[in-house]
mmCIF file of the N, C-alpha and C atoms, coordinates in Angstrom:
data_MODEL
# 
_entry.id   MODEL 
# 
loop_
_atom_site.group_PDB 
_atom_site.id 
_atom_site.type_symbol 
_atom_site.label_atom_id 
_atom_site.label_alt_id 
_atom_site.label_comp_id 
_atom_site.label_asym_id 
_atom_site.label_entity_id 
_atom_site.label_seq_id 
_atom_site.pdbx_PDB_ins_code 
_atom_site.Cartn_x 
_atom_site.Cartn_y 
_atom_site.Cartn_z 
_atom_site.occupancy 
_atom_site.B_iso_or_equiv 
_atom_site.pdbx_formal_charge 
_atom_site.auth_seq_id 
_atom_site.auth_comp_id 
_atom_site.auth_asym_id 
_atom_site.auth_atom_id 
_atom_site.pdbx_PDB_model_num 
ATOM 1   N N  . MET A 1 1  ? -5.218  -16.055 22.733  1.00 0.00 ? 1  MET A N  1 
ATOM 2   C CA . MET A 1 1  ? -5.997  -15.432 21.669  1.00 0.00 ? 1  MET A CA 1 
ATOM 3   C C  . MET A 1 1  ? -5.335  -14.114 21.311  1.00 0.00 ? 1  MET A C  1 
ATOM 4   N N  . SER A 1 2  ? -5.053  -13.923 20.037  1.00 0.00 ? 2  SER A N  1 
ATOM 5   C CA . SER A 1 2  ? -4.421  -12.676 19.623  1.00 0.00 ? 2  SER A CA 1 
ATOM 6   C C  . SER A 1 2  ? -5.481  -11.664 19.232  1.00 0.00 ? 2  SER A C  1 
ATOM 7   N N  . ALA A 1 3  ? -5.104  -10.413 19.351  1.00 0.00 ? 3  ALA A N  1 
ATOM 8   C CA . ALA A 1 3  ? -6.034  -9.335  18.991  1.00 0.00 ? 3  ALA A CA 1 
ATOM 9   C C  . ALA A 1 3  ? -5.245  -8.239  18.296  1.00 0.00 ? 3  ALA A C  1 
ATOM 10  N N  . ASP A 1 4  ? -5.849  -7.584  17.346  1.00 0.00 ? 4  ASP A N  1 
ATOM 11  C CA . ASP A 1 4  ? -5.259  -6.444  16.648  1.00 0.00 ? 4  ASP A CA 1 
ATOM 12  C C  . ASP A 1 4  ? -5.929  -5.189  17.156  1.00 0.00 ? 4  ASP A C  1 
ATOM 13  N N  . THR A 1 5  ? -5.277  -4.056  16.922  1.00 0.00 ? 5  THR A N  1 
ATOM 14  C CA . THR A 1 5  ? -5.919  -2.811  17.305  1.00 0.00 ? 5  THR A CA 1 
ATOM 15  C C  . THR A 1 5  ? -6.049  -1.927  16.086  1.00 0.00 ? 5  THR A C  1 
ATOM 16  N N  . GLU A 1 6  ? -7.140  -1.228  16.018  1.00 0.00 ? 6  GLU A N  1 
ATOM 17  C CA . GLU A 1 6  ? -7.374  -0.244  14.968  1.00 0.00 ? 6  GLU A CA 1 
ATOM 18  C C  . GLU A 1 6  ? -7.998  0.962   15.639  1.00 0.00 ? 6  GLU A C  1 
ATOM 19  N N  . ASN A 1 7  ? -7.309  2.101   15.547  1.00 0.00 ? 7  ASN A N  1 
ATOM 20  C CA . ASN A 1 7  ? -7.781  3.329   16.190  1.00 0.00 ? 7  ASN A CA 1 
ATOM 21  C C  . ASN A 1 7  ? -8.006  3.128   17.679  1.00 0.00 ? 7  ASN A C  1 
ATOM 22  N N  . GLY A 1 8  ? -7.128  2.315   18.321  1.00 0.00 ? 8  GLY A N  1 
ATOM 23  C CA . GLY A 1 8  ? -7.218  2.124   19.766  1.00 0.00 ? 8  GLY A CA 1 
ATOM 24  C C  . GLY A 1 8  ? -8.280  1.138   20.205  1.00 0.00 ? 8  GLY A C  1 
ATOM 25  N N  . THR A 1 9  ? -8.976  0.513   19.291  1.00 0.00 ? 9  THR A N  1 
ATOM 26  C CA . THR A 1 9  ? -10.015 -0.437  19.635  1.00 0.00 ? 9  THR A CA 1 
ATOM 27  C C  . THR A 1 9  ? -9.493  -1.851  19.428  1.00 0.00 ? 9  THR A C  1 
ATOM 28  N N  . THR A 1 10 ? -9.648  -2.701  20.414  1.00 0.00 ? 10 THR A N  1 
ATOM 29  C CA . THR A 1 10 ? -9.216  -4.077  20.292  1.00 0.00 ? 10 THR A CA 1 
ATOM 30  C C  . THR A 1 10 ? -10.245 -4.862  19.507  1.00 0.00 ? 10 THR A C  1 
ATOM 31  N N  . LEU A 1 11 ? -9.765  -5.630  18.531  1.00 0.00 ? 11 LEU A N  1 
ATOM 32  C CA . LEU A 1 11 ? -10.652 -6.422  17.698  1.00 0.00 ? 11 LEU A CA 1 
ATOM 33  C C  . LEU A 1 11 ? -10.338 -7.897  17.898  1.00 0.00 ? 11 LEU A C  1 
ATOM 34  N N  . ALA A 1 12 ? -11.277 -8.671  18.367  1.00 0.00 ? 12 ALA A N  1 
ATOM 35  C CA . ALA A 1 12 ? -11.101 -10.105 18.517  1.00 0.00 ? 12 ALA A CA 1 
ATOM 36  C C  . ALA A 1 12 ? -11.238 -10.758 17.152  1.00 0.00 ? 12 ALA A C  1 
ATOM 37  N N  . GLY A 1 13 ? -10.742 -11.977 16.997  1.00 0.00 ? 13 GLY A N  1 
ATOM 38  C CA . GLY A 1 13 ? -10.790 -12.683 15.725  1.00 0.00 ? 13 GLY A CA 1 
ATOM 39  C C  . GLY A 1 13 ? -12.186 -12.785 15.154  1.00 0.00 ? 13 GLY A C  1 
ATOM 40  N N  . ALA A 1 14 ? -13.177 -13.053 15.980  1.00 0.00 ? 14 ALA A N  1 
ATOM 41  C CA . ALA A 1 14 ? -14.552 -13.190 15.491  1.00 0.00 ? 14 ALA A CA 1 
ATOM 42  C C  . ALA A 1 14 ? -15.073 -11.867 14.951  1.00 0.00 ? 14 ALA A C  1 
ATOM 43  N N  . ASP A 1 15 ? -14.696 -10.741 15.569  1.00 0.00 ? 15 ASP A N  1 
ATOM 44  C CA . ASP A 1 15 ? -15.143 -9.435  15.097  1.00 0.00 ? 15 ASP A CA 1 
ATOM 45  C C  . ASP A 1 15 ? -14.528 -9.104  13.741  1.00 0.00 ? 15 ASP A C  1 
ATOM 46  N N  . ARG A 1 16 ? -13.272 -9.463  13.551  1.00 0.00 ? 16 ARG A N  1 
ATOM 47  C CA . ARG A 1 16 ? -12.613 -9.185  12.276  1.00 0.00 ? 16 ARG A CA 1 
ATOM 48  C C  . ARG A 1 16 ? -13.316 -9.924  11.155  1.00 0.00 ? 16 ARG A C  1 
ATOM 49  N N  . ALA A 1 17 ? -13.634 -11.178 11.363  1.00 0.00 ? 17 ALA A N  1 
ATOM 50  C CA . ALA A 1 17 ? -14.259 -11.981 10.321  1.00 0.00 ? 17 ALA A CA 1 
ATOM 51  C C  . ALA A 1 17 ? -15.677 -11.502 10.036  1.00 0.00 ? 17 ALA A C  1 
ATOM 52  N N  . ALA A 1 18 ? -16.320 -10.931 11.026  1.00 0.00 ? 18 ALA A N  1 
ATOM 53  C CA . ALA A 1 18 ? -17.716 -10.528 10.876  1.00 0.00 ? 18 ALA A CA 1 
ATOM 54  C C  . ALA A 1 18 ? -17.884 -9.336  9.954   1.00 0.00 ? 18 ALA A C  1 
ATOM 55  N N  . SER A 1 19 ? -17.011 -8.343  10.023  1.00 0.00 ? 19 SER A N  1 
ATOM 56  C CA . SER A 1 19 ? -17.215 -7.163  9.198   1.00 0.00 ? 19 SER A CA 1 
ATOM 57  C C  . SER A 1 19 ? -15.887 -6.509  8.834   1.00 0.00 ? 19 SER A C  1 
ATOM 58  N N  . PRO A 1 20 ? -15.529 -6.523  7.562   1.00 0.00 ? 20 PRO A N  1 
ATOM 59  C CA . PRO A 1 20 ? -14.314 -5.838  7.126   1.00 0.00 ? 20 PRO A CA 1 
ATOM 60  C C  . PRO A 1 20 ? -14.430 -4.343  7.374   1.00 0.00 ? 20 PRO A C  1 
ATOM 61  N N  . PRO A 1 21 ? -13.309 -3.652  7.496   1.00 0.00 ? 21 PRO A N  1 
ATOM 62  C CA . PRO A 1 21 ? -13.340 -2.206  7.714   1.00 0.00 ? 21 PRO A CA 1 
ATOM 63  C C  . PRO A 1 21 ? -13.959 -1.469  6.530   1.00 0.00 ? 21 PRO A C  1 
ATOM 64  N N  . THR A 1 22 ? -14.362 -0.236  6.763   1.00 0.00 ? 22 THR A N  1 
ATOM 65  C CA . THR A 1 22 ? -14.997 0.563   5.713   1.00 0.00 ? 22 THR A CA 1 
ATOM 66  C C  . THR A 1 22 ? -14.200 1.816   5.365   1.00 0.00 ? 22 THR A C  1 
ATOM 67  N N  . THR A 1 23 ? -13.016 1.988   5.941   1.00 0.00 ? 23 THR A N  1 
ATOM 68  C CA . THR A 1 23 ? -12.179 3.150   5.674   1.00 0.00 ? 23 THR A CA 1 
ATOM 69  C C  . THR A 1 23 ? -11.436 2.961   4.350   1.00 0.00 ? 23 THR A C  1 
ATOM 70  N N  . PRO A 1 24 ? -11.579 3.899   3.390   1.00 0.00 ? 24 PRO A N  1 
ATOM 71  C CA . PRO A 1 24 ? -10.860 3.772   2.116   1.00 0.00 ? 24 PRO A CA 1 
ATOM 72  C C  . PRO A 1 24 ? -9.358  3.637   2.326   1.00 0.00 ? 24 PRO A C  1 
ATOM 73  N N  . CYS A 1 25 ? -8.711  2.907   1.450   1.00 0.00 ? 25 CYS A N  1 
ATOM 74  C CA . CYS A 1 25 ? -7.267  2.655   1.458   1.00 0.00 ? 25 CYS A CA 1 
ATOM 75  C C  . CYS A 1 25 ? -6.830  1.706   2.562   1.00 0.00 ? 25 CYS A C  1 
ATOM 76  N N  . THR A 1 26 ? -7.756  1.072   3.246   1.00 0.00 ? 26 THR A N  1 
ATOM 77  C CA . THR A 1 26 ? -7.411  0.073   4.251   1.00 0.00 ? 26 THR A CA 1 
ATOM 78  C C  . THR A 1 26 ? -6.917  -1.179  3.534   1.00 0.00 ? 26 THR A C  1 
ATOM 79  N N  . VAL A 1 27 ? -5.889  -1.808  4.093   1.00 0.00 ? 27 VAL A N  1 
ATOM 80  C CA . VAL A 1 27 ? -5.351  -3.040  3.522   1.00 0.00 ? 27 VAL A CA 1 
ATOM 81  C C  . VAL A 1 27 ? -5.689  -4.187  4.456   1.00 0.00 ? 27 VAL A C  1 
ATOM 82  N N  . VAL A 1 28 ? -6.237  -5.267  3.896   1.00 0.00 ? 28 VAL A N  1 
ATOM 83  C CA . VAL A 1 28 ? -6.488  -6.493  4.654   1.00 0.00 ? 28 VAL A CA 1 
ATOM 84  C C  . VAL A 1 28 ? -5.926  -7.658  3.850   1.00 0.00 ? 28 VAL A C  1 
ATOM 85  N N  . TRP A 1 29 ? -5.801  -8.799  4.505   1.00 0.00 ? 29 TRP A N  1 
ATOM 86  C CA . TRP A 1 29 ? -5.294  -10.006 3.872   1.00 0.00 ? 29 TRP A CA 1 
ATOM 87  C C  . TRP A 1 29 ? -6.399  -11.035 3.792   1.00 0.00 ? 29 TRP A C  1 
ATOM 88  N N  . CYS A 1 30 ? -6.467  -11.721 2.674   1.00 0.00 ? 30 CYS A N  1 
ATOM 89  C CA . CYS A 1 30 ? -7.466  -12.766 2.464   1.00 0.00 ? 30 CYS A CA 1 
ATOM 90  C C  . CYS A 1 30 ? -6.816  -13.866 1.633   1.00 0.00 ? 30 CYS A C  1 
ATOM 91  N N  . GLN A 1 31 ? -6.761  -15.062 2.183   1.00 0.00 ? 31 GLN A N  1 
ATOM 92  C CA . GLN A 1 31 ? -6.173  -16.206 1.497   1.00 0.00 ? 31 GLN A CA 1 
ATOM 93  C C  . GLN A 1 31 ? -4.762  -15.919 0.997   1.00 0.00 ? 31 GLN A C  1 
ATOM 94  N N  . GLY A 1 32 ? -3.960  -15.236 1.825   1.00 0.00 ? 32 GLY A N  1 
ATOM 95  C CA . GLY A 1 32 ? -2.564  -14.964 1.506   1.00 0.00 ? 32 GLY A CA 1 
ATOM 96  C C  . GLY A 1 32 ? -2.322  -13.815 0.542   1.00 0.00 ? 32 GLY A C  1 
ATOM 97  N N  . ARG A 1 33 ? -3.362  -13.070 0.186   1.00 0.00 ? 33 ARG A N  1 
ATOM 98  C CA . ARG A 1 33 ? -3.211  -11.948 -0.747  1.00 0.00 ? 33 ARG A CA 1 
ATOM 99  C C  . ARG A 1 33 ? -3.733  -10.665 -0.121  1.00 0.00 ? 33 ARG A C  1 
ATOM 100 N N  . ALA A 1 34 ? -3.075  -9.565  -0.460  1.00 0.00 ? 34 ALA A N  1 
ATOM 101 C CA . ALA A 1 34 ? -3.483  -8.260  0.068   1.00 0.00 ? 34 ALA A CA 1 
ATOM 102 C C  . ALA A 1 34 ? -4.623  -7.691  -0.770  1.00 0.00 ? 34 ALA A C  1 
ATOM 103 N N  . TYR A 1 35 ? -5.571  -7.052  -0.091  1.00 0.00 ? 35 TYR A N  1 
ATOM 104 C CA . TYR A 1 35 ? -6.691  -6.371  -0.753  1.00 0.00 ? 35 TYR A CA 1 
ATOM 105 C C  . TYR A 1 35 ? -6.806  -4.964  -0.171  1.00 0.00 ? 35 TYR A C  1 
ATOM 106 N N  . VAL A 1 36 ? -7.046  -3.986  -1.043  1.00 0.00 ? 36 VAL A N  1 
ATOM 107 C CA . VAL A 1 36 ? -7.162  -2.585  -0.651  1.00 0.00 ? 36 VAL A CA 1 
ATOM 108 C C  . VAL A 1 36 ? -8.586  -2.128  -0.938  1.00 0.00 ? 36 VAL A C  1 
ATOM 109 N N  . LEU A 1 37 ? -9.182  -1.417  0.023   1.00 0.00 ? 37 LEU A N  1 
ATOM 110 C CA . LEU A 1 37 ? -10.539 -0.914  -0.170  1.00 0.00 ? 37 LEU A CA 1 
ATOM 111 C C  . LEU A 1 37 ? -10.495 0.355   -1.005  1.00 0.00 ? 37 LEU A C  1 
ATOM 112 N N  . GLU A 1 38 ? -11.146 0.306   -2.150  1.00 0.00 ? 38 GLU A N  1 
ATOM 113 C CA . GLU A 1 38 ? -11.279 1.478   -3.015  1.00 0.00 ? 38 GLU A CA 1 
ATOM 114 C C  . GLU A 1 38 ? -12.695 2.004   -2.886  1.00 0.00 ? 38 GLU A C  1 
ATOM 115 N N  . SER A 1 39 ? -12.817 3.303   -2.782  1.00 0.00 ? 39 SER A N  1 
ATOM 116 C CA . SER A 1 39 ? -14.158 3.882   -2.782  1.00 0.00 ? 39 SER A CA 1 
ATOM 117 C C  . SER A 1 39 ? -14.241 4.881   -3.929  1.00 0.00 ? 39 SER A C  1 
ATOM 118 N N  . SER A 1 40 ? -15.381 4.949   -4.514  1.00 0.00 ? 40 SER A N  1 
ATOM 119 C CA . SER A 1 40 ? -15.627 5.886   -5.606  1.00 0.00 ? 40 SER A CA 1 
ATOM 120 C C  . SER A 1 40 ? -17.096 6.265   -5.557  1.00 0.00 ? 40 SER A C  1 
ATOM 121 N N  . SER A 1 41 ? -17.574 6.870   -6.610  1.00 0.00 ? 41 SER A N  1 
ATOM 122 C CA . SER A 1 41 ? -18.982 7.231   -6.637  1.00 0.00 ? 41 SER A CA 1 
ATOM 123 C C  . SER A 1 41 ? -19.854 5.974   -6.700  1.00 0.00 ? 41 SER A C  1 
ATOM 124 N N  . ARG A 1 42 ? -19.266 4.869   -7.168  1.00 0.00 ? 42 ARG A N  1 
ATOM 125 C CA . ARG A 1 42 ? -19.980 3.593   -7.176  1.00 0.00 ? 42 ARG A CA 1 
ATOM 126 C C  . ARG A 1 42 ? -19.794 2.902   -5.821  1.00 0.00 ? 42 ARG A C  1 
ATOM 127 N N  . ARG A 1 43 ? -20.197 1.652   -5.736  1.00 0.00 ? 43 ARG A N  1 
ATOM 128 C CA . ARG A 1 43 ? -20.028 0.897   -4.495  1.00 0.00 ? 43 ARG A CA 1 
ATOM 129 C C  . ARG A 1 43 ? -18.550 0.684   -4.184  1.00 0.00 ? 43 ARG A C  1 
ATOM 130 N N  . PRO A 1 44 ? -18.182 0.757   -2.911  1.00 0.00 ? 44 PRO A N  1 
ATOM 131 C CA . PRO A 1 44 ? -16.788 0.445   -2.547  1.00 0.00 ? 44 PRO A CA 1 
ATOM 132 C C  . PRO A 1 44 ? -16.474 -1.008  -2.888  1.00 0.00 ? 44 PRO A C  1 
ATOM 133 N N  . ARG A 1 45 ? -15.215 -1.292  -3.247  1.00 0.00 ? 45 ARG A N  1 
ATOM 134 C CA . ARG A 1 45 ? -14.812 -2.655  -3.553  1.00 0.00 ? 45 ARG A CA 1 
ATOM 135 C C  . ARG A 1 45 ? -13.404 -2.905  -3.048  1.00 0.00 ? 45 ARG A C  1 
ATOM 136 N N  . TRP A 1 46 ? -13.125 -4.144  -2.768  1.00 0.00 ? 46 TRP A N  1 
ATOM 137 C CA . TRP A 1 46 ? -11.813 -4.578  -2.323  1.00 0.00 ? 46 TRP A CA 1 
ATOM 138 C C  . TRP A 1 46 ? -11.046 -5.075  -3.540  1.00 0.00 ? 46 TRP A C  1 
ATOM 139 N N  . MET A 1 47 ? -9.908  -4.448  -3.836  1.00 0.00 ? 47 MET A N  1 
ATOM 140 C CA . MET A 1 47 ? -9.118  -4.805  -5.009  1.00 0.00 ? 47 MET A CA 1 
ATOM 141 C C  . MET A 1 47 ? -7.844  -5.523  -4.593  1.00 0.00 ? 47 MET A C  1 
ATOM 142 N N  . GLY A 1 48 ? -7.560  -6.591  -5.313  1.00 0.00 ? 48 GLY A N  1 
ATOM 143 C CA . GLY A 1 48 ? -6.343  -7.368  -5.099  1.00 0.00 ? 48 GLY A CA 1 
ATOM 144 C C  . GLY A 1 48 ? -6.015  -8.090  -6.390  1.00 0.00 ? 48 GLY A C  1 
ATOM 145 N N  . THR A 1 49 ? -5.317  -9.203  -6.286  1.00 0.00 ? 49 THR A N  1 
ATOM 146 C CA . THR A 1 49 ? -4.992  -9.996  -7.458  1.00 0.00 ? 49 THR A CA 1 
ATOM 147 C C  . THR A 1 49 ? -5.370  -11.451 -7.219  1.00 0.00 ? 49 THR A C  1 
ATOM 148 N N  . ASP A 1 50 ? -5.642  -12.163 -8.315  1.00 0.00 ? 50 ASP A N  1 
ATOM 149 C CA . ASP A 1 50 ? -5.928  -13.591 -8.194  1.00 0.00 ? 50 ASP A CA 1 
ATOM 150 C C  . ASP A 1 50 ? -4.610  -14.369 -8.220  1.00 0.00 ? 50 ASP A C  1 
ATOM 151 N N  . SER A 1 51 ? -4.690  -15.678 -8.291  1.00 0.00 ? 51 SER A N  1 
ATOM 152 C CA . SER A 1 51 ? -3.484  -16.515 -8.244  1.00 0.00 ? 51 SER A CA 1 
ATOM 153 C C  . SER A 1 51 ? -2.596  -16.359 -9.478  1.00 0.00 ? 51 SER A C  1 
ATOM 154 N N  . HIS A 1 52 ? -3.119  -15.739 -10.536 1.00 0.00 ? 52 HIS A N  1 
ATOM 155 C CA . HIS A 1 52 ? -2.339  -15.508 -11.754 1.00 0.00 ? 52 HIS A CA 1 
ATOM 156 C C  . HIS A 1 52 ? -1.876  -14.061 -11.871 1.00 0.00 ? 52 HIS A C  1 
ATOM 157 N N  . GLY A 1 53 ? -2.100  -13.250 -10.849 1.00 0.00 ? 53 GLY A N  1 
ATOM 158 C CA . GLY A 1 53 ? -1.662  -11.859 -10.860 1.00 0.00 ? 53 GLY A CA 1 
ATOM 159 C C  . GLY A 1 53 ? -2.614  -10.902 -11.549 1.00 0.00 ? 53 GLY A C  1 
ATOM 160 N N  . ARG A 1 54 ? -3.782  -11.388 -11.926 1.00 0.00 ? 54 ARG A N  1 
ATOM 161 C CA . ARG A 1 54 ? -4.774  -10.524 -12.583 1.00 0.00 ? 54 ARG A CA 1 
ATOM 162 C C  . ARG A 1 54 ? -5.576  -9.765  -11.535 1.00 0.00 ? 54 ARG A C  1 
ATOM 163 N N  . PRO A 1 55 ? -6.016  -8.546  -11.835 1.00 0.00 ? 55 PRO A N  1 
ATOM 164 C CA . PRO A 1 55 ? -6.833  -7.779  -10.884 1.00 0.00 ? 55 PRO A CA 1 
ATOM 165 C C  . PRO A 1 55 ? -8.094  -8.559  -10.508 1.00 0.00 ? 55 PRO A C  1 
ATOM 166 N N  . GLN A 1 56 ? -8.443  -8.463  -9.229  1.00 0.00 ? 56 GLN A N  1 
ATOM 167 C CA . GLN A 1 56 ? -9.632  -9.142  -8.730  1.00 0.00 ? 56 GLN A CA 1 
ATOM 168 C C  . GLN A 1 56 ? -10.350 -8.219  -7.758  1.00 0.00 ? 56 GLN A C  1 
ATOM 169 N N  . ALA A 1 57 ? -11.652 -8.043  -7.959  1.00 0.00 ? 57 ALA A N  1 
ATOM 170 C CA . ALA A 1 57 ? -12.465 -7.210  -7.067  1.00 0.00 ? 57 ALA A CA 1 
ATOM 171 C C  . ALA A 1 57 ? -13.336 -8.121  -6.210  1.00 0.00 ? 57 ALA A C  1 
ATOM 172 N N  . LEU A 1 58 ? -13.373 -7.852  -4.908  1.00 0.00 ? 58 LEU A N  1 
ATOM 173 C CA . LEU A 1 58 ? -14.221 -8.596  -3.983  1.00 0.00 ? 58 LEU A CA 1 
ATOM 174 C C  . LEU A 1 58 ? -15.146 -7.626  -3.263  1.00 0.00 ? 58 LEU A C  1 
ATOM 175 N N  . THR A 1 59 ? -16.278 -8.115  -2.848  1.00 0.00 ? 59 THR A N  1 
ATOM 176 C CA . THR A 1 59 ? -17.179 -7.322  -2.014  1.00 0.00 ? 59 THR A CA 1 
ATOM 177 C C  . THR A 1 59 ? -16.846 -7.622  -0.551  1.00 0.00 ? 59 THR A C  1 
ATOM 178 N N  . GLY A 1 60 ? -17.398 -6.839  0.351   1.00 0.00 ? 60 GLY A N  1 
ATOM 179 C CA . GLY A 1 60 ? -17.233 -7.111  1.776   1.00 0.00 ? 60 GLY A CA 1 
ATOM 180 C C  . GLY A 1 60 ? -17.756 -8.488  2.142   1.00 0.00 ? 60 GLY A C  1 
ATOM 181 N N  . GLU A 1 61 ? -18.848 -8.893  1.513   1.00 0.00 ? 61 GLU A N  1 
ATOM 182 C CA . GLU A 1 61 ? -19.415 -10.221 1.764   1.00 0.00 ? 61 GLU A CA 1 
ATOM 183 C C  . GLU A 1 61 ? -18.461 -11.322 1.291   1.00 0.00 ? 61 GLU A C  1 
ATOM 184 N N  . ASP A 1 62 ? -17.798 -11.118 0.152   1.00 0.00 ? 62 ASP A N  1 
ATOM 185 C CA . ASP A 1 62 ? -16.807 -12.085 -0.323  1.00 0.00 ? 62 ASP A CA 1 
ATOM 186 C C  . ASP A 1 62 ? -15.690 -12.258 0.708   1.00 0.00 ? 62 ASP A C  1 
ATOM 187 N N  . LEU A 1 63 ? -15.211 -11.145 1.258   1.00 0.00 ? 63 LEU A N  1 
ATOM 188 C CA . LEU A 1 63 ? -14.158 -11.217 2.272   1.00 0.00 ? 63 LEU A CA 1 
ATOM 189 C C  . LEU A 1 63 ? -14.631 -11.964 3.508   1.00 0.00 ? 63 LEU A C  1 
ATOM 190 N N  . ARG A 1 64 ? -15.851 -11.708 3.949   1.00 0.00 ? 64 ARG A N  1 
ATOM 191 C CA . ARG A 1 64 ? -16.390 -12.407 5.114   1.00 0.00 ? 64 ARG A CA 1 
ATOM 192 C C  . ARG A 1 64 ? -16.441 -13.912 4.880   1.00 0.00 ? 64 ARG A C  1 
ATOM 193 N N  . ARG A 1 65 ? -16.907 -14.313 3.705   1.00 0.00 ? 65 ARG A N  1 
ATOM 194 C CA . ARG A 1 65 ? -17.006 -15.741 3.380   1.00 0.00 ? 65 ARG A CA 1 
ATOM 195 C C  . ARG A 1 65 ? -15.641 -16.411 3.323   1.00 0.00 ? 65 ARG A C  1 
ATOM 196 N N  . ARG A 1 66 ? -14.668 -15.729 2.739   1.00 0.00 ? 66 ARG A N  1 
ATOM 197 C CA . ARG A 1 66 ? -13.337 -16.305 2.542   1.00 0.00 ? 66 ARG A CA 1 
ATOM 198 C C  . ARG A 1 66 ? -12.455 -16.197 3.778   1.00 0.00 ? 66 ARG A C  1 
ATOM 199 N N  . GLY A 1 67 ? -12.808 -15.288 4.685   1.00 0.00 ? 67 GLY A N  1 
ATOM 200 C CA . GLY A 1 67 ? -11.979 -15.044 5.870   1.00 0.00 ? 67 GLY A CA 1 
ATOM 201 C C  . GLY A 1 67 ? -10.937 -13.984 5.565   1.00 0.00 ? 67 GLY A C  1 
ATOM 202 N N  . TRP A 1 68 ? -10.802 -13.022 6.455   1.00 0.00 ? 68 TRP A N  1 
ATOM 203 C CA . TRP A 1 68 ? -9.851  -11.943 6.238   1.00 0.00 ? 68 TRP A CA 1 
ATOM 204 C C  . TRP A 1 68 ? -9.160  -11.611 7.554   1.00 0.00 ? 68 TRP A C  1 
ATOM 205 N N  . SER A 1 69 ? -8.065  -10.873 7.470   1.00 0.00 ? 69 SER A N  1 
ATOM 206 C CA . SER A 1 69 ? -7.284  -10.508 8.643   1.00 0.00 ? 69 SER A CA 1 
ATOM 207 C C  . SER A 1 69 ? -6.515  -9.224  8.356   1.00 0.00 ? 69 SER A C  1 
ATOM 208 N N  . TYR A 1 70 ? -6.116  -8.526  9.426   1.00 0.00 ? 70 TYR A N  1 
ATOM 209 C CA . TYR A 1 70 ? -5.242  -7.357  9.269   1.00 0.00 ? 70 TYR A CA 1 
ATOM 210 C C  . TYR A 1 70 ? -3.799  -7.796  9.076   1.00 0.00 ? 70 TYR A C  1 
ATOM 211 N N  . GLN A 1 71 ? -3.498  -9.055  9.375   1.00 0.00 ? 71 GLN A N  1 
ATOM 212 C CA . GLN A 1 71 ? -2.134  -9.566  9.273   1.00 0.00 ? 71 GLN A CA 1 
ATOM 213 C C  . GLN A 1 71 ? -2.081  -10.696 8.275   1.00 0.00 ? 71 GLN A C  1 
ATOM 214 N N  . ARG A 1 72 ? -0.972  -10.735 7.538   1.00 0.00 ? 72 ARG A N  1 
ATOM 215 C CA . ARG A 1 72 ? -0.759  -11.833 6.597   1.00 0.00 ? 72 ARG A CA 1 
ATOM 216 C C  . ARG A 1 72 ? -0.528  -13.113 7.383   1.00 0.00 ? 72 ARG A C  1 
ATOM 217 N N  . SER A 1 73 ? -1.219  -14.161 7.024   1.00 0.00 ? 73 SER A N  1 
ATOM 218 C CA . SER A 1 73 ? -1.010  -15.436 7.709   1.00 0.00 ? 73 SER A CA 1 
ATOM 219 C C  . SER A 1 73 ? 0.287   -16.068 7.225   1.00 0.00 ? 73 SER A C  1 
ATOM 220 N N  . SER A 1 74 ? 0.980   -16.724 8.116   1.00 0.00 ? 74 SER A N  1 
ATOM 221 C CA . SER A 1 74 ? 2.278   -17.296 7.750   1.00 0.00 ? 74 SER A CA 1 
ATOM 222 C C  . SER A 1 74 ? 2.188   -18.721 7.316   1.00 0.00 ? 74 SER A C  1 
# 
């Protein structure tokens, strides 16, 4: 079983899928695409691109449903 570390804390695969990070500018991978957490005066959102290269915004719940990781899957 592989584990990633963030700020010295070991994260198991189940923990990663359960709750995406909340630190602005964090990068995660979802379905082979990178998403960056943007925060503003509005709700934070995960920004990336769709399969056609167009901007796509996801919520934390969207990432949980689709599956996310700190590492790009090969």
